N, C-alpha and C positions, 0 to 999 in steps of 0.2 A: 861488158856491162853497159846498161842503158843509162840515160840521164836520170831516171828516177831510182837508180840503185838496184835494179833487177838484173840478175845475171842468169844466163842459161847454163845449167850444169849437165843436162842430158838432153839430147835430141832423140828423134824417133829411132834412129839407127843404134844409138847407145842403149836405149831402153830395150830394144829387141836383143842386142848382144847380151845384155845382163840377164834377161829372162832365159835365153838359150843356155847360158852358162849355169844358171841356177837349176834348170831342168836336168842338165847332165850331172851336176853335183848330187841332186836328189836320187837319181838312178844309181850312181856309183856308191854313195854312202848307204843307201837302203838295199843294195843288191836287187834292184828292181822295184816294182810298185805293188807287189802282192800285199794284201791287208792294209792298204794305204788309201786315204781319202783327203781331198782338199776342201777347206772351208775358208771362204773369202769373207772378210769383214766389210760390211757396207760402208762406203759405197765403192770407192775405187779398188779396194782389196778384192772385191768380187770380179772386176774386170781382169785384174792381174792373175787371179786364180784361174779364171777361164782360159786365159792365154797359156798359163803353165800346164793346164790340163791337156790342151791340144798338143803342146810340145812334148809332154810325157807320152802321150799316145803315139806320136810320130816316132819317138826314140825307141819305145818298147814294141812298137808294131802290133799293138793289140787294142783291146777295148779301153775306152777312156776310164780313168779312175773315178770312183764316186765323188760327187761334188755337192757341197752345201753352202748355204749363206747364213751368216749370223749377224743379227742386229743387236748391238750392245747398249742401246739407249737406256733400257731399264736396269742395266747392270753397272752403270757408271757410278763412281763414288762421289761425283760432284753434281749429281742430278738435281739436288735441291738448290744448288747455287747457280746453275747455268740456265735451266729451262723451267718456265712456269707450266707450259703445256707441251711436253715432249711429243714429237712425231715418231711413232714406232712403225717401221716399214716391214717388220716381220723377219722371222728366222725360218729357214727351210733346210732341215737336215733329214732327208728321207732314206737314210741308211742306218744300220746298227752301228753305234759308236763303240760299243763294248769290244775290247780287245784289238781295236783297229789303231793303226798309226795315223794320227791326224796331223796334217800340215796346215797350220793357220797362216793365212796370207793377208798382208796389209800393204798399203802404199808407203807410209812413213812410220818409222819407229822413233819416238821422241821420249816421253817420260816413262812409258811402259804401262800407263794406266789403262789405255784402250785394250792392250793385250791381256792384262789381268782380267778385265771385264769379259773379254771374249772367251778366255779359258773357263771362267765361271759359267758362262752360258753353255759351253760345250759339255761341261761336266754334268749339267742338269739333264743331258740326254743319255748319259751313261758313263762308263769308266773306260776311257781309251787306254791302249797299251802305252802310248806315248803321245805327247803333243809337241810338235816342232813348230818353228816360226820362220817364215820367209817374208822378207820385205824388199821393196824396190830401193828404198833409201833409209839409211840409218844416220840420223843427224846428231846423235848423242844426247846428253842432258837427262839421263835416267833418274827417276825418283824411286823406282822399284828395281829389285835385282832380276831384271829380265834382259835377255840378249837374244839376238836372232841367230838361228842356225845357218840361214842362207841370206846373203845380203847382195843386192845388185850394186850399190855404191854407198860408200861411207862419205858423208858430206859434213865437214866441220862447220858449225854455225854458231852464232851467238843466240842466246835465249830470246832476244828481241826479234831476230829475223824469222821470216815465214818460209816454209818450203811448200811450193805449190806443184803438185803432180797433176798434170793435165793429160788425159787419155782420150784417144779418138772416140771411144764408145760414149763418153759423157761430154767431152769438150771439143771434139772435132779435130784435135791435134794431139800428138804425143810429144811431151816435153816435161822437163823438171826445171823449175825456176827457184832461185833463192831471192826473196824479196826483202829489201831493207825496211827497217821500221819507219 
């Protein structure tokens, strides 16, 4: 722990190990990746989904699974309270969602509200066979009955603490920190 109360809970190696384990669990539980697609939640969920996509292709030895990106900005239930002028970065789902198993990917699972918004966005594209959830970190404190199917690491936190996921693609470093209030 540093002087300012920040503690490192995952380094680059721990993040990589967690993603490799999640990828293997996905293949084992799903008996492969047929009829499967990944959808990353902006922003860091996209990077994690891209890494999982590469790992799944390596494990399965085939073509990468379809990949999409969802921006939940306009689906948030607190939009009127949080942002006067929300910045929408766009959703890109260029495959047929109907009948497909969708794996929604995010960096941190906290209250569940982001996941609910992402599911609403995906359902606007069609009716998937199933939607599953993979997260790098589950920190608890759910406000909705949502749980992850695949978790990199469970990190008990207080509601006042912040979990910061830093990824090389956006931040130049791979690490997960818990920051004191």
